[in-house]
Phi, psi and omega in degrees: 000110182266139177263322175287134177266110185282359167281327176275339183231068186291143179244131179266147178303137178088351178290146177270120188231134177257131168254098185272123186075051191292341184061228179268014162098012188302316179282326179300319180295320179295320178297318179296319180297337178273001175093014181280162170266101196258136167242118179256120184242136174210156179281335182278120178295325179298318181289323176299318179295319180294317179295320177302317179299317182287327173301316179296320179296321178297321178297315180294328182277359179075024182269358184257121179299152179303134179089345179278157178204166182203144171223155175242134183226151175269137179188173180250145178295340184275351179203073184298132187278052182221153178288161175304141174064036183281323194250142174285328182208153180222138171246131174229090189256119175055049180232323186297331180291348178268348193259125178302320181251077183291331179294319178296318179298318178296319179298321178294320177300315181292323180300316185273359178271136178294150169304132185085357180285166185245145181232132174242121180239133174233141177217161174301139180284150189302306187295306178301324181290321179296325176297315178300316181295324180291327183276332188206123171288326183295339180298322185237343182272062178227160179300126181080008182280185180288131181248355177208160175239123183269134161274155184304314183297320179299314181296315180297316180296318180295322178294319177299316181295332178284340175117016175240165182249106176298134184237340181199149174213160175201176178243153185220159171069046178300325181292341182276337182299309179298329177300313180289328174297317179297314179299318180293325182291323184262351184114123188298338179259007183264101179270067180281180187300313179298320179296315180297320181295317179293321179299319178297323177298315180295318179297318177299318180295318181295318184284315187267333182047054181295149184300324183296311181288327178296317179292320179296317180293322179300322178290325184274339185305318180299335183260314188245359183310127186283336182244143170261129180240125180238131176252131184221163181231139174276127181305142178290147182292000000 
């Protein structure tokens, strides 16, 4: 399930792209399939190991375009282990809301981005996230959980202050918002029948991508989209 829309954030073959806070690699894998030279970075060694395994599996399965490559590395958002201006493009999907010093993390993203490079940032959207917080403390009061809720203006202003120019935004994953509201209402660890049924619906939608649910989510995203996605550009030198 991708949050970044690669039609709005196109990647060219051979570009060097960072997936910062890659988790288990959903965006890193998509970037590799597009022919990018991918670096997937995460603080969790377990996630880095898992992504490394899947990069190798993709290579063996013939899913990697000629000339493309990928590595997974462990690192911190507060001190990215790369030289200034290393990357043509950067994805930071659903990570900034976890970081106490998000301004430092944004500054690091901008530092390692080339002049003229592109940045895609996604975070939970304010309204759906506030509903989750109102329904359940356990949803976010966990180690490594969400520590802030961004309003759109705050995110845009912070990115500008970090040194990039936001150029487009949208919302994504409207069908997922009610699922998380339901989980928060019944208990985030309570896999009761309604939660399981909704989860199966989401899994079916992700795997099959039927036209009806894709069109329905597109209509609902402006109102219920669970994620805010911002695309920005670093001014050319």
